[in-house]
N, C-alpha and C positions, 0 to 999 in steps of 0.2 A: 543499461534497456538487459532485461531477464529475453530468451530465447522465443518467449510467447509473442515480445512485442516487435521482435528478431521479423517472425511468420507476420505477423500482421503489416509493418510495415514493408516488406519487400512482397508482398501481396497485391497492398494496393499502391505503391511506386510501378508495379511490370504489370497491375492488371491481372496478373498470374498465381493459381496454383498447381502449376504443374513442379514436379522434380525432374529434368531432367540426368537423368545416369550415367555417368562418364568411364563406360567398363570401353578400355581400350582391347582392342584384342587384333592387335598388327598385321594378321595376315588379311584385313580389312580396314589397315588404314593406306591410303595412301602412300605412296616412294615421296619423299618432299625432299628433294637433292637442298643443299646449300650453296653460298650461293660464286664454290667455285667449282656447283657439279656433280660437287663428290653425293655420296646414299651418305647419309647421316647416323647414329646410333639408334637401337629399338630406345630409351630415351624419349631424345631430342628428336623422334620424331614421332612419338604420344602427344608429345609439350607440343608440338608446329600443330598440330590437327586440331588441337583440339583451344588452342592459341589464334588459327584458325577460323574455328565455328563461333568467337565468342566474339573475335571482330566482327562476323557478320549480326550477328545482331547485332551490337552496337551503334555498326553501319545502320540497320535499318529498323533498328529500335523496338525489337522482335525479344524476349526476355520470358525466361524460366522463375518461377518462382522460386527456386531452389536449385541444389546441383549432389547428388551424389553420388560421386567415385565411391564403385567401389575396392576398398582393399589388394585380396587377392585378385584383380585384374590388372595393380603393376608390380606384387612382393614376384607374381606370377616370373617375372624378368630379371631378379636380383637387384641388386644396389640401383641398377641404371634405371630402373623402372619403378624405383621406393622415391626415389630424387626427383623423377616427374611428377610424380602426388604430390608431391614436397608443392613442387615449382607451379603448378595449375591449378592447384587449392591456394595461395598464394593471388596469382592469376585473377580467378574467379570472385573472388573477396575483394577487391580490390574492386574489382565493378558491382560491390555492393550485395551481392549474390547470396545467400545465406548457404553453409558448405554442412552435408549430412554425410560423414564419413561411414561409409559402410561396413561398420565393425566384426557387428555379432559374440561381440568377446562374451565371458561366461565364466569367472575367474573369482577368488573370495582372497580378504587380505591384501599382502605387500603384491600380490602377482594383479593384482582388478588395481592397484594404485596404480601399479607401474601402466597398466594398458591407458590408464585414463593422462596418466601425466605424456607419454606419446600420442597418445589422441588429439588434448587441447592447447598440450606446450609445445609440442615439438610443430604438429599437423595443421594445427591456433583452425579446428574441429567447430565449424559454430554447434554442434551434436552428433552423438551417433547412433549405431541399431545397439541393444544385448539382447545379450535371453538368460532369460527367465531360473532356467532349471537347478539353479545352485540357491535359488532363495534371495531375497534382500539381499543379503553377506555381498554379493553381486555387481548389484545395483550400486547402493549405498558409496561407495569411495568417489565412484563416479558425482553421486549426487553432493555430498557430503565438503568433497575436496576441491568441485568447479561449481559452487549455486545457480549460475545461470546460465550457464549450456545446457543443453539442451540432450532426448538420454528415450530413444523407443525401444516400449519393450516388445520383441518379440511373439506375439498374441494367438492370430489363426494367418500362416504365411500359403505364400500362392501357388504354393509345389500338391500335384494331385495329393504328395502320398505323405501330408499334414497331416492325416485322418487315422493313421496307425496309432500316431502319439496323441495330438491334440482333439480328437474329439473324442479319447477315451470320456467315459462319464466318471464320474467320480460323487460322492453320494449324491447321489440323482443327475449334475449334471453337466456340462461339456467341459476339458480338462481349460480348454481356451479360455469357455465365462469365468472359471475360476481366476483364467492368469488374470480379464478385463477386470475383477473385485479388488484382484488385488494391488491393478495398477491406480488404481480409487484409493487403496489405503495408505500405497506407496505415498500420495499424490506431495510432488515439490510440482508448482512452475517449470516445467520443461519437461514432464514425466510424460511421454504419450506410447504412443501402440503400432505398432506393425499387425496390419491386416492386408489382405491380397482378395483386389479387383474381382478375383474369380468364385471365389466365395461372396454375394453382392448377402443371401441371408445372414449367415453369420455376421458379416459387414456389421448390420443392422442389430442386432444379437448386443451388438458388441455394443456400438454407437447407443443406443440406448440405456445404456447402463451406465456410459459416459452422464450424458443429460439427465440424471437420471441423479449422478452425485454435482449436479452445478458445479462442476467443477469445468476449469478447461484443458484437457485433452486431445493434443495431434494426433491428427495420421499420419504414419507416410506407408501411403497404397500402393504396393507394387503390383502388377498382372496384366497391367493393360498394353495392349501394342499384341509383341510376338506371343503372350501367353493368351491371351484371346481376353482378358476382361475386357468389362465392355464400361464405359466412361457415360450413361444415361443412367446403365444402375447404379453405379456411383453416385452420382449427384443426385440420383433420389433416394440416398440416405442422404449426402452432406446435408443437402437442402435444409434439413429437418433438424439441425445441428445446428445449439445455440449462434456460432462465428462461422461460416465455413470457409474464412477466411485463415484458419490455424491450420487445415488440414493440407498436404500435400500426395497430390494423384502422379507416380511415377513411372516415366515411358526411358527404356534405355536405348535398345536396337534398332527401335524405331525414329530413330532422332537422331542417332550418334552416325547410321552409316543407312539415311532417305535417300543418300546419292542414285541405292538399289532400287529405291521406287521414283524415285525423280529421275530416270537419267539420261535426262537433256542439260541436268544440273550438275556445275559444280558441285564438292561436296558437303559443302559448307555453305553454300546456298538453298541446297538440298535440306539440309538441317536445320536453314531459321523456319524455311519453306513450312518444314512438316511442326516443329515448333508452333508454328504464326495457325496450323491450321486445329494444334487440338486446340490451345488456345480457346479460339475462338470458339469448337464443340463445345468446352466446356465452360464458357462465361456466355452459350445462348442458356443455359439452365438457369441462371440465377438473374 
């Protein structure tokens, strides 16, 4: 089963194309005491937080179509954080939820091979995010070494200053459109695109290139929730693509820390409720 098959299977099984970011901010995670009532390590606190959320999702039969832990959010806590990332990936994969490792790597040769080995052999992620700045030399080691995995290429990112580079005109069209065309040129089942919900017009332009290629190229779409992107705007684009089930719309803080919105709920119940509402909103468009 290649990565596209995994995306379709999980979307069908869970009735969801939501990607739930798993981005631990230790000051936002409630302290979870061990059995003896003692404070735990940062890594164990992170693990127990996401374990409790997953247990509640299973209990309520509410699931995302993927999860996306961001490597940096774990690495900032040293080896304790890295080890918790490894455990969390195993935990969510045991529930048959695809795992996108938000990596944003971009290097060549043996260095790229080493990054790919870490992502796919050590962490056992299903897919990664990659930077195209060094050209295909930085993408090929991931595809060649792990042909059944997924590879999301940064195309038009959701941050406000992305225009400083990604909107530069090259031979009459924006750089992000050239990257979209390169993704078609580099095509391998599982190669995809990161394009932000905060730029729906640009998302449509990229989607048109992919649709014209007659290739199945999945989007990973950040920017919904705290960054202000609109699910309606995104779905107006995705519903016209050949198969919207291969795409994933990401939200992180609004799902992880939903207890800040649903103040009368425990954090895991609040996350489940926020995910249900996001699933329901997306599914109302299809």
